[in-house]
N, CA, C and O atoms as a MOPAC input file, in Angstrom:
PM7 MOZYME 1SCF
protein

 N     39.96700 1    10.02500 1   122.22600 1
 C     39.89700 1    10.07300 1   120.78800 1
 C     40.08200 1    11.52100 1   120.33800 1
 O     39.44400 1    12.42300 1   120.88100 1
 N     40.95400 1    11.75200 1   119.34300 1
 C     41.18000 1    13.13200 1   118.90200 1
 C     39.94200 1    13.68600 1   118.19300 1
 O     39.20700 1    12.97200 1   117.51100 1
 N     39.75000 1    14.98600 1   118.38600 1
 C     38.61200 1    15.63600 1   117.76500 1
 C     38.85100 1    15.82500 1   116.26800 1
 O     39.97300 1    16.07900 1   115.83100 1
 N     37.79600 1    15.69800 1   115.50900 1
 C     37.87500 1    15.85500 1   114.06100 1
 C     37.69600 1    17.33700 1   113.72600 1
 O     36.91600 1    18.03600 1   114.37300 1
 N     38.41300 1    17.80200 1   112.72900 1
 C     38.30200 1    19.18700 1   112.29200 1
 C     36.89500 1    19.47100 1   111.77000 1
 O     36.32200 1    18.63700 1   111.06900 1
 N     36.33100 1    20.63000 1   112.09800 1
 C     34.98500 1    20.96800 1   111.61700 1
 C     34.85500 1    20.92200 1   110.09400 1
 O     33.77000 1    20.65900 1   109.57400 1
 N     35.93900 1    21.17100 1   109.38300 1
 C     35.89100 1    21.16400 1   107.92000 1
 C     35.53000 1    19.78600 1   107.35000 1
 O     35.11600 1    19.68000 1   106.19500 1
 N     35.68700 1    18.73700 1   108.15600 1
 C     35.34400 1    17.39600 1   107.68900 1
 C     33.86500 1    17.27400 1   107.33200 1
 O     33.48400 1    16.39900 1   106.55500 1
 N     33.03400 1    18.14300 1   107.89500 1
 C     31.60900 1    18.07700 1   107.56800 1
 C     31.35400 1    18.51400 1   106.12600 1
 O     30.28700 1    18.25300 1   105.57000 1
 N     32.33200 1    19.17500 1   105.53300 1
 C     32.17300 1    19.59400 1   104.13800 1
 C     32.27400 1    18.42300 1   103.15900 1
 O     31.76300 1    18.51100 1   102.04200 1
 N     32.92100 1    17.33600 1   103.55900 1
 C     33.04100 1    16.19000 1   102.65200 1
 C     31.67800 1    15.61900 1   102.24800 1
 O     31.45700 1    15.38700 1   101.06000 1
 N     30.76000 1    15.38500 1   103.18400 1
 C     29.43600 1    14.92600 1   102.74000 1
 C     28.68700 1    15.99300 1   101.93400 1
 O     27.88200 1    15.66000 1   101.06400 1
 N     28.94600 1    17.25700 1   102.21800 1
 C     28.33500 1    18.32500 1   101.41700 1
 C     28.82700 1    18.22400 1    99.97800 1
 O     28.03500 1    18.25400 1    99.03700 1
 N     30.14500 1    18.10300 1    99.81700 1
 C     30.70200 1    17.97000 1    98.47200 1
 C     30.22700 1    16.68000 1    97.80700 1
 O     30.02500 1    16.64400 1    96.59300 1
 N     30.05000 1    15.63000 1    98.59500 1
 C     29.52100 1    14.38100 1    98.06200 1
 C     28.11500 1    14.55600 1    97.51800 1
 O     27.78800 1    14.03000 1    96.45400 1
 N     27.27800 1    15.29600 1    98.24500 1
 C     25.92400 1    15.52900 1    97.77600 1
 C     25.92100 1    16.42900 1    96.53900 1
 O     25.11600 1    16.23700 1    95.62800 1
 N     26.81400 1    17.39800 1    96.51300 1
 C     26.93600 1    18.24100 1    95.32600 1
 C     27.38500 1    17.41700 1    94.11600 1
 O     26.89000 1    17.62400 1    93.00800 1
 N     28.31300 1    16.49300 1    94.32200 1
 C     28.75400 1    15.61400 1    93.24000 1
 C     27.57700 1    14.78500 1    92.73700 1
 O     27.42100 1    14.59700 1    91.53000 1
 N     26.75700 1    14.29300 1    93.64700 1
 C     25.57100 1    13.53300 1    93.25900 1
 C     24.66500 1    14.38500 1    92.37000 1
 O     24.15000 1    13.89800 1    91.36400 1
 N     24.47000 1    15.64000 1    92.73300 1
 C     23.62000 1    16.53400 1    91.94800 1
 C     24.19300 1    16.73400 1    90.55000 1
 O     23.45400 1    16.67100 1    89.56800 1
 N     25.49700 1    16.97400 1    90.44600 1
 C     26.10900 1    17.16300 1    89.12900 1
 C     25.99200 1    15.89200 1    88.27900 1
 O     25.74200 1    15.96200 1    87.07600 1
 N     26.17400 1    14.74400 1    88.91300 1
 C     26.01100 1    13.47600 1    88.18400 1
 C     24.56600 1    13.33600 1    87.69300 1
 O     24.32900 1    12.90600 1    86.56400 1
 N     23.62300 1    13.69200 1    88.52700 1
 C     22.21700 1    13.60300 1    88.13000 1
 C     21.90000 1    14.54600 1    86.96900 1
 O     21.15300 1    14.17700 1    86.06300 1
 N     22.45900 1    15.75500 1    86.98600 1
 C     22.26100 1    16.67200 1    85.85400 1
 C     22.76800 1    16.03200 1    84.56200 1
 O     22.10300 1    16.08700 1    83.52800 1
 N     23.94800 1    15.42900 1    84.63600 1
 C     24.50800 1    14.78300 1    83.44700 1
 C     23.64200 1    13.60500 1    82.99800 1
 O     23.38300 1    13.43700 1    81.80600 1
 N     23.19800 1    12.79200 1    83.95600 1
 C     22.40200 1    11.61000 1    83.60800 1
 C     21.04500 1    11.99400 1    83.01400 1
 O     20.57000 1    11.34400 1    82.08300 1
 N     20.42500 1    13.03900 1    83.54400 1
 C     19.15600 1    13.48900 1    82.97500 1
 C     19.37900 1    13.92400 1    81.52600 1
 O     18.57300 1    13.60300 1    80.65300 1
 N     20.45800 1    14.64500 1    81.26900 1
 C     20.76100 1    15.06700 1    79.89700 1
 C     20.99200 1    13.86700 1    78.99200 1
 O     20.46900 1    13.82000 1    77.87800 1
 N     21.77200 1    12.89700 1    79.46100 1
 C     22.05300 1    11.69600 1    78.66400 1
 C     20.76000 1    10.93500 1    78.38400 1
 O     20.50500 1    10.55200 1    77.24200 1
 N     19.95300 1    10.71500 1    79.39900 1
 C     18.71100 1     9.95700 1    79.22000 1
 C     17.75100 1    10.68000 1    78.29000 1
 O     17.04700 1    10.03400 1    77.51400 1
 N     17.70900 1    11.99900 1    78.34900 1
 C     16.83200 1    12.75000 1    77.45800 1
 C     17.35300 1    12.72100 1    76.02200 1
 O     16.56500 1    12.63300 1    75.08000 1
 N     18.66800 1    12.79500 1    75.84800 1
 C     19.22900 1    12.68300 1    74.49600 1
 C     18.93400 1    11.30300 1    73.92000 1
 O     18.58300 1    11.17400 1    72.74700 1
 N     19.07800 1    10.27200 1    74.75300 1
 C     18.76600 1     8.92100 1    74.29100 1
 C     17.29600 1     8.80300 1    73.90300 1
 O     16.95700 1     8.13800 1    72.92400 1
 N     16.42900 1     9.45000 1    74.67200 1
 C     14.99500 1     9.38700 1    74.38500 1
 C     14.67200 1    10.07000 1    73.06000 1
 O     13.81400 1     9.59400 1    72.31700 1
 N     15.33600 1    11.16800 1    72.75600 1
 C     15.05700 1    11.85900 1    71.49500 1
 C     15.57800 1    11.06800 1    70.30600 1
 O     14.98600 1    11.10200 1    69.22800 1
 N     16.68800 1    10.35500 1    70.50000 1
 C     17.25000 1     9.56400 1    69.39500 1
 C     16.48100 1     8.26200 1    69.18400 1
 O     16.20600 1     7.88800 1    68.04300 1
 N     16.13200 1     7.57300 1    70.26000 1
 C     15.52100 1     6.24800 1    70.14900 1
 C     14.00500 1     6.30400 1    69.98500 1
 O     13.42300 1     5.47600 1    69.28500 1
 N     13.37500 1     7.26600 1    70.62000 1
 C     11.91500 1     7.25100 1    70.65500 1
 C     11.23500 1     8.18000 1    69.68800 1
 O     10.00800 1     8.28100 1    69.69300 1
 N     11.99200 1     8.86200 1    68.85700 1
 C     11.36400 1     9.77500 1    67.92000 1
 C     10.74100 1    10.98500 1    68.58900 1
 O      9.85700 1    11.62100 1    68.01600 1
 N     11.18600 1    11.31000 1    69.78400 1
 C     10.66700 1    12.47400 1    70.49600 1
 C     11.52900 1    13.68800 1    70.18800 1
 O     12.72500 1    13.57300 1    69.91900 1
 N     10.90000 1    14.84100 1    70.23200 1
 C     11.65300 1    16.07500 1    70.05900 1
 C     11.93700 1    16.67800 1    71.43100 1
 O     11.35400 1    16.27200 1    72.43600 1
 N     12.82900 1    17.63900 1    71.45300 1
 C     13.11900 1    18.35300 1    72.70500 1
 C     11.84300 1    19.02000 1    73.21800 1
 O     11.60400 1    19.05300 1    74.42600 1
 N     11.02000 1    19.55300 1    72.30700 1
 C      9.75700 1    20.17600 1    72.71900 1
 C      8.82400 1    19.17000 1    73.39100 1
 O      8.12400 1    19.50700 1    74.34500 1
 N      8.81800 1    17.92600 1    72.88700 1
 C      8.00100 1    16.89100 1    73.52600 1
 C      8.41600 1    16.69100 1    74.97800 1
 O      7.57500 1    16.54600 1    75.86500 1
 N      9.72700 1    16.68500 1    75.20400 1
 C     10.23600 1    16.48000 1    76.56200 1
 C      9.95700 1    17.69300 1    77.44200 1
 O      9.56100 1    17.55600 1    78.59900 1
 N     10.16600 1    18.87400 1    76.88300 1
 C     10.08500 1    20.09100 1    77.68800 1
 C      8.65700 1    20.57000 1    77.91900 1
 O      8.35400 1    21.12200 1    78.97700 1
 N      7.77600 1    20.36400 1    76.93700 1
 C      6.47400 1    21.01200 1    77.03700 1
 C      5.27200 1    20.06700 1    76.96700 1
 O      4.18400 1    20.41800 1    77.42500 1
 N      5.45500 1    18.90400 1    76.41400 1
 C      4.30000 1    18.04800 1    76.17400 1
 C      4.18300 1    16.87300 1    77.12900 1
 O      3.26000 1    16.06700 1    77.01300 1
 N      5.11200 1    16.76800 1    78.07300 1
 C      5.02800 1    15.70100 1    79.06000 1
 C      5.16900 1    14.30300 1    78.48400 1
 O      4.63900 1    13.34200 1    79.04200 1
 N      5.87300 1    14.18500 1    77.38000 1
 C      6.01000 1    12.87900 1    76.73300 1
 C      7.34600 1    12.22900 1    77.06200 1
 O      7.86000 1    11.43200 1    76.27700 1
 N      7.89100 1    12.55500 1    78.18400 1
 C      9.19200 1    12.00300 1    78.55900 1
 C      9.05800 1    10.53000 1    78.93000 1
 O      8.14500 1    10.16200 1    79.66900 1
 N      9.95400 1     9.68300 1    78.42700 1
 C      9.91800 1     8.25900 1    78.80700 1
 C     10.13700 1     8.08500 1    80.31600 1
 O     10.75800 1     8.91900 1    80.97500 1
 N      9.61300 1     6.98900 1    80.82900 1
 C      9.64400 1     6.75500 1    82.27400 1
 C     11.05800 1     6.77900 1    82.85100 1
 O     11.26700 1     7.35200 1    83.92000 1
 N     12.02700 1     6.17800 1    82.17800 1
 C     13.37500 1     6.12100 1    82.73400 1
 C     13.97800 1     7.51200 1    82.89600 1
 O     14.53000 1     7.82400 1    83.95100 1
 N     13.88300 1     8.34800 1    81.87300 1
 C     14.45000 1     9.68900 1    82.02900 1
 C     13.61700 1    10.51300 1    83.00400 1
 O     14.14900 1    11.39500 1    83.67900 1
 N     12.32200 1    10.23700 1    83.08400 1
 C     11.47800 1    10.94900 1    84.05200 1
 C     11.90000 1    10.60500 1    85.49100 1
 O     11.88500 1    11.46900 1    86.36700 1
 N     12.27200 1     9.34400 1    85.72700 1
 C     12.73400 1     8.94900 1    87.07100 1
 C     14.00600 1     9.69200 1    87.44500 1
 O     14.14100 1    10.17600 1    88.56800 1
 N     14.94700 1     9.78500 1    86.49200 1
 C     16.18600 1    10.52700 1    86.75400 1
 C     15.87400 1    11.99400 1    87.04600 1
 O     16.43900 1    12.58600 1    87.96500 1
 N     14.97300 1    12.56900 1    86.26000 1
 C     14.61600 1    13.98000 1    86.45300 1
 C     13.91600 1    14.20000 1    87.78800 1
 O     14.16600 1    15.19900 1    88.46200 1
 N     13.04500 1    13.28000 1    88.17300 1
 C     12.37200 1    13.41700 1    89.47800 1
 C     13.38000 1    13.31100 1    90.60900 1
 O     13.27400 1    14.02500 1    91.60700 1
 N     14.35900 1    12.42300 1    90.45900 1
 C     15.36500 1    12.31100 1    91.51200 1
 C     16.18700 1    13.59100 1    91.59900 1
 O     16.51900 1    14.04100 1    92.69600 1
 N     16.51400 1    14.17500 1    90.46500 1
 C     17.22600 1    15.45700 1    90.47400 1
 C     16.38100 1    16.51600 1    91.18400 1
 O     16.90400 1    17.27800 1    91.99800 1
 N     15.09600 1    16.57000 1    90.88700 1
 C     14.20900 1    17.51100 1    91.58300 1
 C     14.23800 1    17.28800 1    93.09600 1
 O     14.21700 1    18.24300 1    93.87200 1
 N     14.28600 1    16.02200 1    93.50500 1
 C     14.32400 1    15.70900 1    94.93900 1
 C     15.54900 1    16.30500 1    95.62800 1
 O     15.51300 1    16.59100 1    96.82500 1
 N     16.62500 1    16.49200 1    94.87800 1
 C     17.85700 1    17.02600 1    95.46700 1
 C     17.72300 1    18.49700 1    95.85500 1
 O     18.60600 1    19.04800 1    96.51200 1
 N     16.62600 1    19.13300 1    95.45400 1
 C     16.40700 1    20.54100 1    95.78400 1
 C     15.25000 1    20.70200 1    96.76000 1
 O     14.61800 1    21.75600 1    96.83300 1
 N     14.98800 1    19.63200 1    97.51100 1
 C     13.96000 1    19.67600 1    98.53900 1
 C     14.62000 1    19.50100 1    99.90500 1
 O     15.13700 1    20.47000 1   100.46000 1
 N     14.61400 1    18.31400 1   100.44600 1
 C     15.18500 1    18.06100 1   101.77900 1
 C     16.66500 1    18.46000 1   101.87300 1
 O     17.06800 1    19.01200 1   102.89700 1
 N     17.49100 1    18.20300 1   100.84800 1
 C     18.90100 1    18.60100 1   100.98000 1
 C     19.11200 1    20.09800 1   101.21200 1
 O     20.14900 1    20.48800 1   101.74800 1
 N     18.16500 1    20.93600 1   100.82600 1
 C     18.31600 1    22.36900 1   101.08500 1
 C     18.34200 1    22.64200 1   102.59400 1
 O     19.02700 1    23.55300 1   103.05700 1
 N     17.58800 1    21.84300 1   103.34700 1
 C     17.61900 1    21.96800 1   104.81000 1
 C     18.97700 1    21.53600 1   105.35400 1
 O     19.44500 1    22.06200 1   106.36400 1
 N     19.59900 1    20.58400 1   104.68500 1
 C     20.93400 1    20.11700 1   105.04600 1
 C     21.96000 1    21.23000 1   104.83400 1
 O     22.76800 1    21.51300 1   105.71800 1
 N     21.92300 1    21.85600 1   103.66300 1
 C     22.88700 1    22.92300 1   103.36300 1
 C     22.72800 1    24.10800 1   104.31400 1
 O     23.71100 1    24.69100 1   104.77300 1
 N     21.47900 1    24.44900 1   104.59900 1
 C     21.24100 1    25.55200 1   105.54100 1
 C     21.79900 1    25.24200 1   106.91700 1
 O     22.38500 1    26.11000 1   107.56400 1
 N     21.62000 1    24.01500 1   107.36200 1
 C     22.14100 1    23.62000 1   108.66800 1
 C     23.66200 1    23.65200 1   108.69000 1
 O     24.26100 1    24.09100 1   109.67200 1
 N     24.28300 1    23.19500 1   107.62400 1
 C     25.75000 1    23.21600 1   107.58200 1
 C     26.25000 1    24.64600 1   107.73700 1
 O     27.21100 1    24.89100 1   108.46600 1
 N     25.60300 1    25.59200 1   107.05600 1
 C     25.98900 1    27.00200 1   107.17300 1
 C     25.82300 1    27.49100 1   108.61100 1
 O     26.68000 1    28.20500 1   109.13200 1
 N     24.72500 1    27.10700 1   109.24400 1
 C     24.50400 1    27.50300 1   110.63800 1
 C     25.52400 1    26.87000 1   111.58000 1
 O     25.99800 1    27.51500 1   112.51500 1
 N     25.85500 1    25.62400 1   111.33300 1
 C     26.85000 1    24.95500 1   112.17300 1
 C     28.18500 1    25.69300 1   112.11600 1
 O     28.84400 1    25.88800 1   113.13700 1
 N     28.57100 1    26.09700 1   110.91600 1
 C     29.82500 1    26.84700 1   110.79300 1
 C     29.71000 1    28.23200 1   111.41700 1
 O     30.62200 1    28.67600 1   112.11400 1
 N     28.59900 1    28.91600 1   111.17300 1
 C     28.42500 1    30.28500 1   111.66800 1
 C     28.42400 1    30.34800 1   113.18500 1
 O     28.82700 1    31.35400 1   113.77000 1
 N     27.97400 1    29.27900 1   113.82200 1
 C     27.87900 1    29.26800 1   115.28100 1
 C     28.97200 1    28.41800 1   115.93000 1
 O     28.95400 1    28.18000 1   117.13800 1
 N     29.91800 1    27.96700 1   115.11600 1
 C     31.01400 1    27.13300 1   115.63000 1
 C     30.46300 1    25.90700 1   116.37200 1
 O     30.90800 1    25.57900 1   117.47200 1
 N     29.48700 1    25.23800 1   115.74600 1
 C     28.78900 1    24.13300 1   116.39700 1
 C     29.02600 1    22.77400 1   115.74400 1
 O     28.31600 1    21.81700 1   116.05400 1
 N     29.99800 1    22.66800 1   114.85600 1
 C     30.27000 1    21.38500 1   114.21200 1
 C     30.86500 1    20.43700 1   115.24500 1
 O     31.84600 1    20.76400 1   115.91300 1
 N     30.26100 1    19.26800 1   115.36700 1
 C     30.75200 1    18.25200 1   116.29700 1
 C     30.99900 1    16.95600 1   115.53600 1
 O     30.58900 1    16.80400 1   114.38600 1
 N     31.67200 1    16.03500 1   116.19500 1
 C     31.87300 1    14.71500 1   115.58800 1
 C     30.53200 1    14.04700 1   115.27500 1
 O     30.38900 1    13.38400 1   114.24700 1
 N     29.55700 1    14.22100 1   116.15800 1
 C     28.23400 1    13.64300 1   115.93600 1
 C     27.59200 1    14.25700 1   114.68900 1
 O     26.99700 1    13.54000 1   113.88500 1
 N     27.70700 1    15.56700 1   114.52600 1
 C     27.13400 1    16.21600 1   113.34600 1
 C     27.80000 1    15.70100 1   112.06900 1
 O     27.13600 1    15.50200 1   111.05100 1
 N     29.10100 1    15.49100 1   112.13100 1
 C     29.82700 1    14.97100 1   110.96700 1
 C     29.34200 1    13.56100 1   110.63200 1
 O     29.09500 1    13.24400 1   109.46900 1
 N     29.20800 1    12.72700 1   111.64700 1
 C     28.71000 1    11.36200 1   111.43200 1
 C     27.31000 1    11.38500 1   110.82600 1
 O     27.03600 1    10.65500 1   109.87300 1
 N     26.43300 1    12.20700 1   111.36300 1
 C     25.06600 1    12.29500 1   110.84700 1
 C     25.04000 1    12.83700 1   109.42000 1
 O     24.18900 1    12.43900 1   108.62500 1
 N     25.95300 1    13.73300 1   109.09100 1
 C     26.03800 1    14.25100 1   107.71900 1
 C     26.40900 1    13.13300 1   106.74900 1
 O     25.89000 1    13.07800 1   105.63400 1
 N     27.30300 1    12.24400 1   107.17100 1
 C     27.65800 1    11.09200 1   106.32700 1
 C     26.47400 1    10.15100 1   106.16700 1
 O     26.24300 1     9.62900 1   105.07600 1
 N     25.72300 1     9.92700 1   107.23600 1
 C     24.52900 1     9.08000 1   107.14800 1
 C     23.52500 1     9.71100 1   106.18300 1
 O     22.90800 1     9.01500 1   105.37700 1
 N     23.36700 1    11.02800 1   106.26800 1
 C     22.47100 1    11.73000 1   105.35300 1
 C     22.90000 1    11.50400 1   103.90100 1
 O     22.07700 1    11.16400 1   103.05200 1
 N     24.18200 1    11.69500 1   103.62500 1
 C     24.67900 1    11.49400 1   102.26000 1
 C     24.46300 1    10.04800 1   101.81500 1
 O     24.00300 1     9.80800 1   100.69800 1
 N     24.78400 1     9.10300 1   102.65800 1
 C     24.57200 1     7.69100 1   102.32800 1
 C     23.10600 1     7.44800 1   101.95300 1
 O     22.81500 1     6.78000 1   100.96100 1
 N     22.20500 1     7.98700 1   102.73900 1
 C     20.77700 1     7.82900 1   102.45700 1
 C     20.38000 1     8.45500 1   101.13400 1
 O     19.55800 1     7.89500 1   100.40900 1
 N     20.95000 1     9.61300 1   100.80400 1
 C     20.63600 1    10.27300 1    99.52700 1
 C     21.11800 1     9.42700 1    98.34200 1
 O     20.42100 1     9.30000 1    97.33500 1
 N     22.30200 1     8.85900 1    98.47400 1
 C     22.85200 1     8.04200 1    97.39000 1
 C     22.01300 1     6.78600 1    97.18900 1
 O     21.67000 1     6.44000 1    96.05800 1
 N     21.68300 1     6.10700 1    98.27500 1
 C     20.86600 1     4.89600 1    98.16500 1
 C     19.48900 1     5.25200 1    97.60800 1
 O     18.95300 1     4.52500 1    96.77100 1
 N     18.92100 1     6.35100 1    98.06100 1
 C     17.62000 1     6.81700 1    97.56500 1
 C     17.67400 1     7.01200 1    96.04700 1
 O     16.73700 1     6.64300 1    95.33900 1
 N     18.76000 1     7.58600 1    95.55400 1
 C     18.91300 1     7.78400 1    94.11200 1
 C     18.91800 1     6.45600 1    93.37800 1
 O     18.21300 1     6.29000 1    92.38300 1
 N     19.71400 1     5.50600 1    93.86800 1
 C     19.77200 1     4.19400 1    93.20500 1
 C     18.41400 1     3.50800 1    93.20100 1
 O     18.02300 1     2.91800 1    92.19400 1
 N     17.69800 1     3.57700 1    94.30200 1
 C     16.38500 1     2.93800 1    94.37600 1
 C     15.42000 1     3.60800 1    93.39900 1
 O     14.66500 1     2.92300 1    92.70900 1
 N     15.43800 1     4.92200 1    93.33500 1
 C     14.48500 1     5.61900 1    92.48500 1
 C     14.75900 1     5.40300 1    91.00400 1
 O     13.82300 1     5.19700 1    90.23100 1
 N     16.00800 1     5.44400 1    90.59800 1
 C     16.28400 1     5.32400 1    89.16300 1
 C     16.32900 1     3.86700 1    88.69400 1
 O     16.13000 1     3.59600 1    87.51000 1
 N     16.58600 1     2.93700 1    89.59900 1
 C     16.69400 1     1.53000 1    89.20100 1
 C     15.33400 1     0.85600 1    89.05500 1
 O     15.17600 1    -0.02500 1    88.21000 1
 N     14.36400 1     1.24800 1    89.84900 1
 C     13.08700 1     0.56700 1    89.75900 1
 C     11.94200 1     1.36300 1    90.32100 1
 O     10.77800 1     1.10900 1    90.01000 1
 N     12.27300 1     2.31800 1    91.14300 1
 C     11.28600 1     3.23100 1    91.70500 1
 C     10.21400 1     2.54600 1    92.54200 1
 O      9.03300 1     2.88100 1    92.44500 1
 N     10.63100 1     1.58200 1    93.36900 1
 C      9.70700 1     0.99600 1    94.33500 1
 C      9.41100 1     2.06100 1    95.39300 1
 O     10.29100 1     2.44700 1    96.16300 1
 N      8.18500 1     2.52200 1    95.41900 1
 C      7.82100 1     3.60400 1    96.33200 1
 C      7.98700 1     3.17400 1    97.77900 1
 O      8.41800 1     3.96800 1    98.61500 1
 N      7.65500 1     1.94800 1    98.08200 1
 C      7.79200 1     1.45200 1    99.45700 1
 C      9.25300 1     1.44000 1    99.88300 1
 O      9.59000 1     1.94400 1   100.95400 1
 N     10.11800 1     0.87000 1    99.05800 1
 C     11.54700 1     0.83900 1    99.38900 1
 C     12.12600 1     2.24400 1    99.42200 1
 O     12.92800 1     2.57200 1   100.29600 1
 N     11.71900 1     3.06800 1    98.46900 1
 C     12.22500 1     4.44800 1    98.43600 1
 C     11.83400 1     5.19500 1    99.70900 1
 O     12.62200 1     5.97400 1   100.24400 1
 N     10.63200 1     4.95800 1   100.18500 1
 C     10.18700 1     5.59400 1   101.42600 1
 C     11.01200 1     5.14800 1   102.61900 1
 O     11.34100 1     5.94800 1   103.49600 1
 N     11.34100 1     3.87600 1   102.64500 1
 C     12.16600 1     3.36200 1   103.75100 1
 C     13.56900 1     3.96500 1   103.70600 1
 O     14.12800 1     4.34300 1   104.73500 1
 N     14.12400 1     4.04900 1   102.50700 1
 C     15.46800 1     4.61800 1   102.35700 1
 C     15.45100 1     6.11400 1   102.67100 1
 O     16.37400 1     6.63600 1   103.29400 1
 N     14.38800 1     6.79700 1   102.23100 1
 C     14.25100 1     8.21800 1   102.53000 1
 C     14.29000 1     8.45600 1   104.03200 1
 O     14.82400 1     9.46100 1   104.50300 1
 N     13.71900 1     7.52000 1   104.77400 1
 C     13.69300 1     7.64800 1   106.23300 1
 C     15.10300 1     7.74800 1   106.80500 1
 O     15.32500 1     8.45100 1   107.79100 1
 N     16.05700 1     7.04700 1   106.19200 1
 C     17.45400 1     7.11500 1   106.67300 1
 C     17.95900 1     8.54100 1   106.64400 1
 O     18.43300 1     9.05600 1   107.65700 1
 N     17.86100 1     9.18700 1   105.47900 1
 C     18.42200 1    10.52900 1   105.40600 1
 C     17.55300 1    11.54900 1   106.12500 1
 O     18.06500 1    12.54700 1   106.63200 1
 N     16.24700 1    11.31400 1   106.17500 1
 C     15.37900 1    12.23400 1   106.89700 1
 C     15.64900 1    12.20100 1   108.40300 1
 O     15.71800 1    13.24700 1   109.04900 1
 N     15.79800 1    11.00300 1   108.95400 1
 C     16.07200 1    10.87400 1   110.39100 1
 C     17.44700 1    11.46200 1   110.72600 1
 O     17.60900 1    12.12000 1   111.75400 1
 N     18.42900 1    11.22200 1   109.86100 1
 C     19.76300 1    11.79900 1   110.09600 1
 C     19.69100 1    13.31800 1   110.10700 1
 O     20.27800 1    13.96200 1   110.97600 1
 N     18.97300 1    13.89300 1   109.14600 1
 C     18.85900 1    15.35300 1   109.08200 1
 C     18.07200 1    15.90200 1   110.27000 1
 O     18.44700 1    16.92100 1   110.84900 1
 N     16.98500 1    15.22800 1   110.63000 1
 C     16.20500 1    15.66600 1   111.79500 1
 C     17.05200 1    15.60500 1   113.05500 1
 O     16.98500 1    16.50300 1   113.89400 1
 N     17.84800 1    14.55000 1   113.19500 1
 C     18.73200 1    14.43900 1   114.36300 1
 C     19.76800 1    15.56400 1   114.36000 1
 O     20.07500 1    16.12900 1   115.41000 1
 N     20.30200 1    15.88700 1   113.19100 1
 C     21.26200 1    16.99200 1   113.11500 1
 C     20.62500 1    18.29500 1   113.59200 1
 O     21.23500 1    19.04600 1   114.35300 1
 N     19.40000 1    18.56300 1   113.14500 1
 C     18.71100 1    19.78000 1   113.55900 1
 C     18.38900 1    19.75800 1   115.05500 1
 O     18.50900 1    20.77900 1   115.73200 1
 N     17.97900 1    18.59500 1   115.56900 1
 C     17.67100 1    18.50300 1   117.00100 1
 C     18.91700 1    18.72200 1   117.85300 1
 O     18.86200 1    19.43000 1   118.85800 1
 N     20.02300 1    18.13000 1   117.46500 1
 C     21.27900 1    18.30800 1   118.19600 1
 C     21.69400 1    19.77400 1   118.15900 1
 O     22.09500 1    20.33700 1   119.17700 1
 N     21.59700 1    20.38400 1   116.98700 1
 C     21.93700 1    21.80000 1   116.85800 1
 C     21.01700 1    22.66200 1   117.71300 1
 O     21.47600 1    23.51800 1   118.46900 1
 N     19.70400 1    22.42400 1   117.58500 1
 C     18.74500 1    23.20600 1   118.35700 1
 C     18.95100 1    23.05900 1   119.85500 1
 O     18.91400 1    24.04300 1   120.59400 1
 N     19.16700 1    21.83900 1   120.29800 1
 C     19.40000 1    21.61900 1   121.72600 1
 C     20.66700 1    22.32800 1   122.19600 1
 O     20.68100 1    22.93800 1   123.26500 1
 N     21.72200 1    22.24800 1   121.40200 1
 C     22.97300 1    22.90600 1   121.80600 1
 C     22.80300 1    24.41900 1   121.88500 1
 O     23.43800 1    25.07400 1   122.71100 1
 N     21.95200 1    24.97200 1   121.03400 1
 C     21.72200 1    26.42000 1   121.05700 1
 C     20.85100 1    26.80100 1   122.23300 1
 O     21.07300 1    27.84300 1   122.85000 1
 N     19.85300 1    25.97100 1   122.56300 1
 C     18.96500 1    26.28100 1   123.68000 1
 C     19.69000 1    26.18000 1   125.01100 1
 O     19.38600 1    26.93300 1   125.93600 1
 N     20.63400 1    25.26900 1   125.12200 1
 C     21.40500 1    25.11800 1   126.35800 1
 C     22.22100 1    26.38500 1   126.61800 1
 O     22.48900 1    26.72900 1   127.77000 1
 N     22.60700 1    27.06300 1   125.56600 1
 C     23.42100 1    28.27000 1   125.70900 1
 C     22.59300 1    29.49000 1   126.11700 1
 O     23.15800 1    30.51700 1   126.49300 1
 N     21.25700 1    29.39200 1   126.04700 1
 C     20.41000 1    30.54400 1   126.41200 1
 C     20.46800 1    30.86900 1   127.86400 1
 O     19.81100 1    31.80800 1   128.31300 1

C-alpha cells in the first residue's frame, strides 16, 4: 500500500478549525435570536448570566473546542517537527475529528451528558492513542 503524504494529517486539523468557525457563527446567531425573541439585552448575555439554554449549549461547546483539541494541535506540530507523521496518526486524527463533530451534535441537540460522555471517549481515546504512538516512537529512538 502506498504511503500517504504527511500533509494529509492537516485535513482533520482544518476540519476541526472549520468546526470552530461554524460554532463561533452559531453562537452569534443564537445570541442574536435570544436578544430579539426573549427581550434580553447584550449586557444580560455578557454579564448577567441570563443566556437561554440553547445558546448556552452552543457557547459551552465552543468553549470545549479550546480544551482537549489544544492537545491535538500541539501534537500535530510535534509530529511535523519530528517528521513522525504516519498513516496510523492520520487515521487517528480523522477519528478525533469525527468524535469532535459528533460531540458537538450531541451537545447542541439535547445535551445528554451520558451520551456526550460516551462520544467524548471516542475523540479522547483517539488523541491518547496518538500521543502514545508518538511517545513510543520517540522513546524507541533514544
